C-alpha positions, 0 to 999 in steps of 0.5 A: 904709330910706333906700335903699328910700325913695330908690328909691321916690322916684326911680321913682314920685314924682319929676317925670318918674319912669319910673312917676311917680304922679299927685300934686300939687306940694305933696305931691311936694315934701313927700315929696322933703323927707321922703326925706332922713330917711325914716320909715314914714309918708313916702309915706302922703299920696301913698298917700291921694291915689292911693287917692282917685283910684282910688276916684273915677276908675279903679275906677268906670271899670273897673266900666263897662269892656267887659272887666269886663262881658264877665267878669260875662257869662261868670260869670253864663252859667257859673252858669246852666249849673251 
């Protein structure tokens, strides 16, 4: 579990990571300490933050996007055709 936690930290959590997620400094530092002796819950706070951001920002923006609206229009047209 330790090597997987470190890989997750290096790839997503660490500042300037290749796929760095949007979390606050305090959470990032907490995870940095937790990865030294990882548990199954060491990334839970980051997960909650990311889910919250998705719920308040990314998902509503997606629902308003042209591509999603186009998909809905297409599905509605197909439903009318039968």
